[in-house]
OpenMM code with the backbone's topology and positions (N, CA, C; nanometers):
from openmm import Vec3, app, unit

residues = "MET ILE LEU HIS ILE CYS PRO ALA ALA ASP TRP THR GLY GLU THR TYR ARG ALA ALA SER LEU ASP THR LEU GLY PHE VAL HIS CYS SER ASP PRO GLY THR THR ALA LEU PRO ALA ASN ALA LEU TYR ALA GLY ARG THR ASP LEU VAL LEU LEU GLU ILE ASP PRO ALA ARG LEU GLY VAL PRO VAL ARG TRP GLU GLU GLY SER PRO PRO HIS PRO ALA GLY VAL TRP PHE PRO HIS VAL TYR GLY ALA ILE ARG PRO GLU ALA VAL VAL ALA VAL HIS PRO PHE PRO PRO GLN PRO ASP GLY MET PHE ARG LEU PRO GLU ALA LEU ALA ASN ARG".split()
positions = [
    Vec3(11.9507, 9.1400, 9.6717),
    Vec3(11.8756, 9.2623, 9.6585),
    Vec3(11.8177, 9.2692, 9.5181),
    Vec3(11.6906, 9.3107, 9.5098),
    Vec3(11.6295, 9.3396, 9.3835),
    Vec3(11.5702, 9.4795, 9.3924),
    Vec3(11.5385, 9.5375, 9.2789),
    Vec3(11.4946, 9.6770, 9.2749),
    Vec3(11.3659, 9.6868, 9.1968),
    Vec3(11.2825, 9.7812, 9.2372),
    Vec3(11.1596, 9.8102, 9.1665),
    Vec3(11.1518, 9.9612, 9.1427),
    Vec3(11.1253, 9.9989, 9.0185),
    Vec3(11.1088, 10.1422, 8.9820),
    Vec3(10.9630, 10.1767, 8.9975),
    Vec3(10.9361, 10.2880, 9.0662),
    Vec3(10.7986, 10.3333, 9.0749),
    Vec3(10.7936, 10.4866, 9.0964),
    Vec3(10.6812, 10.5476, 9.0623),
    Vec3(10.6656, 10.6892, 9.0928),
    Vec3(10.6722, 10.7086, 9.2440),
    Vec3(10.7388, 10.8137, 9.2863),
    Vec3(10.7533, 10.8394, 9.4297),
    Vec3(10.6164, 10.8474, 9.4992),
    Vec3(10.5162, 10.9031, 9.4321),
    Vec3(10.3842, 10.9170, 9.4907),
    Vec3(10.3175, 10.7824, 9.5171),
    Vec3(10.3588, 10.6762, 9.4451),
    Vec3(10.2975, 10.5434, 9.4625),
    Vec3(10.3514, 10.4696, 9.5868),
    Vec3(10.4687, 10.5076, 9.6324),
    Vec3(10.5255, 10.4398, 9.7510),
    Vec3(10.4817, 10.5166, 9.8747),
    Vec3(10.3975, 10.4531, 9.9506),
    Vec3(10.3404, 10.5200, 10.0720),
    Vec3(10.3993, 10.4582, 10.1994),
    Vec3(10.4830, 10.3545, 10.1852),
    Vec3(10.5376, 10.2887, 10.3006),
    Vec3(10.4459, 10.1756, 10.3479),
    Vec3(10.3373, 10.1527, 10.2741),
    Vec3(10.2456, 10.0434, 10.3054),
    Vec3(10.2626, 9.9353, 10.1981),
    Vec3(10.1862, 9.8274, 10.2111),
    Vec3(10.1962, 9.7199, 10.1116),
    Vec3(10.1730, 9.7781, 9.9736),
    Vec3(10.2612, 9.7437, 9.8800),
    Vec3(10.2650, 9.8045, 9.7454),
    Vec3(10.2185, 9.7029, 9.6434),
    Vec3(10.1233, 9.7448, 9.5594),
    Vec3(10.0732, 9.6648, 9.4507),
    Vec3(10.0907, 9.7404, 9.3195),
    Vec3(10.1843, 9.7026, 9.2402),
    Vec3(10.1990, 9.7644, 9.1065),
    Vec3(10.0816, 9.7175, 9.0214),
    Vec3(10.0439, 9.7987, 8.9251),
    Vec3(9.9343, 9.7644, 8.8347),
    Vec3(9.9588, 9.6299, 8.7662),
    Vec3(10.0837, 9.5999, 8.7390),
    Vec3(10.1151, 9.4730, 8.6702),
    Vec3(10.0786, 9.3509, 8.7533),
    Vec3(10.0655, 9.3643, 8.8827),
    Vec3(10.0275, 9.2503, 8.9657),
    Vec3(9.8858, 9.2064, 8.9278),
    Vec3(9.7987, 9.3002, 8.8958),
    Vec3(9.6631, 9.2669, 8.8565),
    Vec3(9.6544, 9.2244, 8.7100),
    Vec3(9.7323, 9.2824, 8.6242),
    Vec3(9.7244, 9.2523, 8.4794),
    Vec3(9.8095, 9.1353, 8.4367),
    Vec3(9.9282, 9.1181, 8.4983),
    Vec3(10.0215, 9.0096, 8.4580),
    Vec3(10.0433, 8.9061, 8.5669),
    Vec3(10.0059, 8.9400, 8.6910),
    Vec3(10.0239, 8.8456, 8.8012),
    Vec3(10.1540, 8.8596, 8.8731),
    Vec3(10.2338, 8.9615, 8.8401),
    Vec3(10.3620, 8.9843, 8.9086),
    Vec3(10.4000, 9.1290, 8.9033),
    Vec3(10.4959, 9.1652, 8.9888),
    Vec3(10.5559, 9.2981, 8.9902),
    Vec3(10.6922, 9.2902, 8.9220),
    Vec3(10.7121, 9.3728, 8.8203),
    Vec3(10.8425, 9.3791, 8.7522),
    Vec3(10.9492, 9.4317, 8.8436),
    Vec3(11.0644, 9.3658, 8.8502),
    Vec3(11.1789, 9.4136, 8.9226),
    Vec3(11.3032, 9.3957, 8.8386),
    Vec3(11.4135, 9.4366, 8.8928),
    Vec3(11.5421, 9.4203, 8.8222),
    Vec3(11.6503, 9.4009, 8.9295),
    Vec3(11.7725, 9.3758, 8.8840),
    Vec3(11.8855, 9.3718, 8.9754),
    Vec3(11.9704, 9.4962, 8.9469),
    Vec3(12.0688, 9.5228, 9.0271),
    Vec3(12.1482, 9.6445, 9.0047),
    Vec3(12.2081, 9.6541, 8.8636),
    Vec3(12.2451, 9.5426, 8.8066),
    Vec3(12.3046, 9.5459, 8.6740),
    Vec3(12.2118, 9.5656, 8.5605),
    Vec3(12.0818, 9.5468, 8.5826),
    Vec3(11.9855, 9.5587, 8.4757),
    Vec3(11.8827, 9.6727, 8.4950),
    Vec3(11.8893, 9.7460, 8.6034),
    Vec3(11.7903, 9.8485, 8.6320),
    Vec3(11.7820, 9.9553, 8.5249),
    Vec3(11.8948, 9.9956, 8.4685),
    Vec3(11.8916, 10.0998, 8.3650),
    Vec3(11.8155, 10.0553, 8.2385),
    Vec3(11.8145, 9.9267, 8.2098),
    Vec3(11.7479, 9.8801, 8.0892),
    Vec3(11.5981, 9.9178, 8.0835),
    Vec3(11.5166, 9.8724, 8.1825),
    Vec3(11.3761, 9.9150, 8.1793),
    Vec3(11.3576, 10.0622, 8.2064),
    Vec3(11.4441, 10.1194, 8.2903),
    Vec3(11.4295, 10.2618, 8.3208),
    Vec3(11.4432, 10.3472, 8.1960),
    Vec3(11.5449, 10.3180, 8.1146),
    Vec3(11.5659, 10.3945, 7.9934),
    Vec3(11.4655, 10.3613, 7.8845),
    Vec3(11.4205, 10.2387, 7.8791),
    Vec3(11.3227, 10.2020, 7.7768),
    Vec3(11.1824, 10.2558, 7.8068),
    Vec3(11.1488, 10.2631, 7.9355),
    Vec3(11.0102, 10.2998, 7.9719),
    Vec3(10.9944, 10.4357, 8.0354),
    Vec3(11.0965, 10.4896, 8.0996),
    Vec3(11.0793, 10.6080, 8.1802),
    Vec3(11.1736, 10.7247, 8.1446),
    Vec3(11.2411, 10.7223, 8.0323),
    Vec3(11.3391, 10.8254, 7.9986),
    Vec3(11.2818, 10.9663, 8.0208),
    Vec3(11.3574, 11.0455, 8.0956),
    Vec3(11.3205, 11.1820, 8.1231),
    Vec3(11.2278, 11.2046, 8.2424),
    Vec3(11.1691, 11.0998, 8.2974),
    Vec3(11.0788, 11.1169, 8.4121),
    Vec3(11.1590, 11.1583, 8.5356),
    Vec3(11.1043, 11.2489, 8.6119),
    Vec3(11.1761, 11.3027, 8.7274),
    Vec3(11.1051, 11.2683, 8.8592),
    Vec3(11.0038, 11.1821, 8.8545),
    Vec3(10.9249, 11.1523, 8.9714),
    Vec3(10.9440, 11.0094, 9.0220),
    Vec3(11.0577, 10.9476, 8.9959),
    Vec3(11.0731, 10.8070, 9.0264),
    Vec3(11.1645, 10.7804, 9.1469),
    Vec3(11.1382, 10.6678, 9.2108),
    Vec3(11.2233, 10.6156, 9.3152),
    Vec3(11.2530, 10.4688, 9.2859),
    Vec3(11.3593, 10.4206, 9.3466),
    Vec3(11.3922, 10.2762, 9.3408),
    Vec3(11.3649, 10.2165, 9.4777),
    Vec3(11.2794, 10.1158, 9.4816),
    Vec3(11.2585, 10.0424, 9.6038),
    Vec3(11.3655, 9.9317, 9.6100),
    Vec3(11.4467, 9.9334, 9.7108),
    Vec3(11.5460, 9.8268, 9.7327),
    Vec3(11.4799, 9.7196, 9.8191),
    Vec3(11.4702, 9.6001, 9.7625),
    Vec3(11.3879, 9.4943, 9.8237),
    Vec3(11.4754, 9.3751, 9.8588),
    Vec3(11.4537, 9.3259, 9.9793),
    Vec3(11.5184, 9.2013, 10.0237),
    Vec3(11.4212, 9.0873, 9.9912),
    Vec3(11.4524, 9.0051, 9.8900),
    Vec3(11.3590, 8.8981, 9.8509),
    Vec3(11.3245, 8.8017, 9.9626),
    Vec3(11.4162, 8.7852, 10.0589),
    Vec3(11.3890, 8.6913, 10.1703),
    Vec3(11.2770, 8.7402, 10.2604),
    Vec3(11.2487, 8.8711, 10.2560),
    Vec3(11.1459, 8.9299, 10.3426),
    Vec3(11.0100, 8.9425, 10.2709),
    Vec3(11.0011, 8.9049, 10.1456),
    Vec3(10.8787, 8.9260, 10.0722),
    Vec3(10.7646, 8.8341, 10.1146),
    Vec3(10.7969, 8.7088, 10.1394),
    Vec3(10.6896, 8.6138, 10.1745),
    Vec3(10.6070, 8.5698, 10.0536),
    Vec3(10.6519, 8.6017, 9.9323),
    Vec3(10.5843, 8.5586, 9.8099),
    Vec3(10.6954, 8.5123, 9.7125),
    Vec3(10.6608, 8.4329, 9.6142),
    Vec3(10.7616, 8.3830, 9.5190),
    Vec3(10.8260, 8.4954, 9.4347),
    Vec3(10.9553, 8.4767, 9.4106),
    Vec3(11.0298, 8.5592, 9.3170),
    Vec3(11.0871, 8.4649, 9.2128),
    Vec3(11.0571, 8.4907, 9.0863),
    Vec3(11.1064, 8.4055, 8.9769),
    Vec3(11.1849, 8.4891, 8.8775),
    Vec3(11.3009, 8.4371, 8.8370),
    Vec3(11.3796, 8.5027, 8.7342),
    Vec3(11.3308, 8.4546, 8.5989),
    Vec3(11.2817, 8.5479, 8.5182),
    Vec3(11.2180, 8.5129, 8.3907),
    Vec3(11.2566, 8.6138, 8.2843),
    Vec3(11.2256, 8.5780, 8.1606),
    Vec3(11.2443, 8.6743, 8.0528),
    Vec3(11.1598, 8.7950, 8.0794),
    Vec3(11.2060, 8.9076, 8.0273),
    Vec3(11.1244, 9.0297, 8.0408),
    Vec3(10.9915, 9.0156, 7.9675),
    Vec3(10.9051, 9.1116, 7.9872),
    Vec3(10.7762, 9.1111, 7.9212),
    Vec3(10.7562, 9.2462, 7.8549),
    Vec3(10.7881, 9.2607, 7.7281),
    Vec3(10.8311, 9.1598, 7.6326),
    Vec3(10.9773, 9.1227, 7.6549),
    Vec3(11.0179, 9.0065, 7.5982),
    Vec3(11.1566, 8.9610, 7.6180),
    Vec3(11.2580, 9.0645, 7.5720),
    Vec3(11.3662, 9.0776, 7.6452),
    Vec3(11.4719, 9.1685, 7.6096),
    Vec3(11.5499, 9.1118, 7.4908),
    Vec3(11.5877, 9.1942, 7.3937),
    Vec3(11.6608, 9.1433, 7.2763),
    Vec3(11.7888, 9.0676, 7.3086),
    Vec3(11.8530, 9.1013, 7.4203),
    Vec3(11.9771, 9.0342, 7.4570),
    Vec3(11.9517, 8.9127, 7.5441),
    Vec3(11.8259, 8.8791, 7.5667),
    Vec3(11.7952, 8.7620, 7.6463),
    Vec3(11.8100, 8.7807, 7.7952),
    Vec3(11.8077, 8.9043, 7.8432),
    Vec3(11.8234, 8.9351, 7.9855),
    Vec3(11.6978, 8.8863, 8.0630),
    Vec3(11.7216, 8.8236, 8.1754),
    Vec3(11.6130, 8.7816, 8.2621),
    Vec3(11.6012, 8.8777, 8.3777),
    Vec3(11.4787, 8.8903, 8.4306),
    Vec3(11.4530, 8.9841, 8.5404),
    Vec3(11.3771, 8.9125, 8.6500),
    Vec3(11.3919, 8.9594, 8.7747),
    Vec3(11.3118, 8.9015, 8.8841),
    Vec3(11.1700, 8.9558, 8.8799),
    Vec3(11.0765, 8.8635, 8.8880),
    Vec3(10.9326, 8.8974, 8.8946),
    Vec3(10.8828, 8.8538, 9.0301),
    Vec3(10.8164, 8.9452, 9.1024),
    Vec3(10.7614, 8.9209, 9.2345),
    Vec3(10.6138, 8.8856, 9.2194),
    Vec3(10.5809, 8.7615, 9.2586),
    Vec3(10.4436, 8.7109, 9.2439),
    Vec3(10.3604, 8.7350, 9.3682),
    Vec3(10.3382, 8.8645, 9.3964),
    Vec3(10.2565, 8.9047, 9.5078),
    Vec3(10.2894, 9.0499, 9.5402),
    Vec3(10.2146, 9.1044, 9.6339),
    Vec3(10.2359, 9.2427, 9.6758),
    Vec3(10.3690, 9.2536, 9.7515),
    Vec3(10.4264, 9.3712, 9.7498),
    Vec3(10.5527, 9.3968, 9.8198),
    Vec3(10.5203, 9.4524, 9.9553),
    Vec3(10.5567, 9.3720, 10.0566),
    Vec3(10.5331, 9.4118, 10.1960),
    Vec3(10.6322, 9.5191, 10.2350),
    Vec3(10.5899, 9.6139, 10.3193),
    Vec3(10.6828, 9.7230, 10.3591),
    Vec3(10.8080, 9.6736, 10.4260),
    Vec3(10.8008, 9.5645, 10.5033),
    Vec3(10.9201, 9.5151, 10.5703),
    Vec3(11.0226, 9.4570, 10.4740),
    Vec3(10.9841, 9.4302, 10.3520),
    Vec3(11.0781, 9.3828, 10.2499),
    Vec3(11.1546, 9.4965, 10.1853),
    Vec3(11.1026, 9.6164, 10.1973),
    Vec3(11.1714, 9.7333, 10.1353),
    Vec3(11.2725, 9.7876, 10.2383),
    Vec3(11.3981, 9.7643, 10.2095),
    Vec3(11.5033, 9.8002, 10.3032),
    Vec3(11.5563, 9.9412, 10.2829),
    Vec3(11.5278, 10.0010, 10.1655),
    Vec3(11.5661, 10.1389, 10.1374),
    Vec3(11.4858, 10.1887, 10.0171),
    Vec3(11.4691, 10.3196, 10.0157),
    Vec3(11.4069, 10.3882, 9.9002),
    Vec3(11.5083, 10.4916, 9.8509),
    Vec3(11.5415, 10.4800, 9.7222),
    Vec3(11.6436, 10.5691, 9.6654),
    Vec3(11.5818, 10.6618, 9.5626),
    Vec3(11.6109, 10.7892, 9.5708),
    Vec3(11.5720, 10.8773, 9.4608),
    Vec3(11.6278, 10.8287, 9.3283),
    Vec3(11.5532, 10.8415, 9.2215),
    Vec3(11.6004, 10.7888, 9.0933),
    Vec3(11.5803, 10.8909, 8.9811),
    Vec3(11.6557, 11.0023, 8.9902),
    Vec3(11.6397, 11.1044, 8.8875),
    Vec3(11.7172, 11.0652, 8.7607),
    Vec3(11.6744, 11.1160, 8.6465),
    Vec3(11.7521, 11.0911, 8.5251),
    Vec3(11.8759, 11.1787, 8.5222),
    Vec3(11.9696, 11.1396, 8.4378),
    Vec3(12.0873, 11.2193, 8.4124),
    Vec3(12.0453, 11.3420, 8.3267),
    Vec3(12.1312, 11.4392, 8.3085),
    Vec3(12.0952, 11.5559, 8.2278),
    Vec3(12.0423, 11.5222, 8.0883),
    Vec3(12.0877, 11.4085, 8.0321),
    Vec3(12.0391, 11.3708, 7.8972),
    Vec3(11.9083, 11.2946, 7.9021),
    Vec3(11.8454, 11.2830, 8.0228),
    Vec3(11.7190, 11.2139, 8.0338),
    Vec3(11.7295, 11.0633, 8.0609),
    Vec3(11.8483, 11.0095, 8.0522),
    Vec3(11.8678, 10.8676, 8.0718),
    Vec3(11.9026, 10.8361, 8.2187),
    Vec3(11.8846, 10.7103, 8.2542),
    Vec3(11.9033, 10.6693, 8.3950),
    Vec3(12.0332, 10.5892, 8.4118),
    Vec3(12.0875, 10.6052, 8.5314),
    Vec3(12.2046, 10.5288, 8.5733),
    Vec3(12.1787, 10.4881, 8.7180),
    Vec3(12.2279, 10.3714, 8.7572),
    Vec3(12.2120, 10.3256, 8.8945),
    Vec3(12.2667, 10.4309, 8.9884),
    Vec3(12.1904, 10.4677, 9.0954),
    Vec3(12.2413, 10.5629, 9.1935),
    Vec3(12.3728, 10.5181, 9.2552),
    Vec3(12.4605, 10.6115, 9.2843),
    Vec3(12.5918, 10.5808, 9.3413),
    Vec3(12.5790, 10.5000, 9.4692),
    Vec3(12.4762, 10.5273, 9.5492),
    Vec3(12.4570, 10.4573, 9.6761),
    Vec3(12.4455, 10.3056, 9.6532),
    Vec3(12.3906, 10.2657, 9.5402),
    Vec3(12.3753, 10.1251, 9.5059),
    Vec3(12.4947, 10.0737, 9.4228),
    Vec3(12.5479, 10.1567, 9.3388),
    Vec3(12.6558, 10.1144, 9.2487),
    Vec3(12.7851, 10.0907, 9.3263),
    Vec3(12.8029, 10.1595, 9.4396),
    Vec3(12.9299, 10.1503, 9.5131),
    Vec3(12.9286, 10.0389, 9.6178),
    Vec3(12.8394, 9.9460, 9.6099),
    Vec3(12.8347, 9.8374, 9.7068),
    Vec3(12.9194, 9.7227, 9.6641),
] * unit.nanometer
topology = app.Topology()
chain = topology.addChain("A")
for resn in residues:
    res = topology.addResidue(resn, chain)
    for name in ("N", "CA", "C"):
        topology.addAtom(name, app.Element.getBySymbol(name[0]), res)
């Protein structure tokens, strides 16, 4: 399973193209252990986000584990999806609200697996 953070309004249940697909050639994703890193660095306090839970085997496009863009100071690698995300690859959509302090934590539905 990999995860993608996006505004709830951007997920329509149809093929999804993040802006980074056009600018960088891939869609940024994370795994359950690293999701809070980009969420807290880029989206602190935002209340309009969801997590797309993606089955990489259903994507039909390459997924490569690579350094972040920009690279994470701790050398963490992230999954990058080299193509649009097909709706059949999204196995669940999870609300992704921040904690009261504005920071993010993996939703319990995903953390308890």
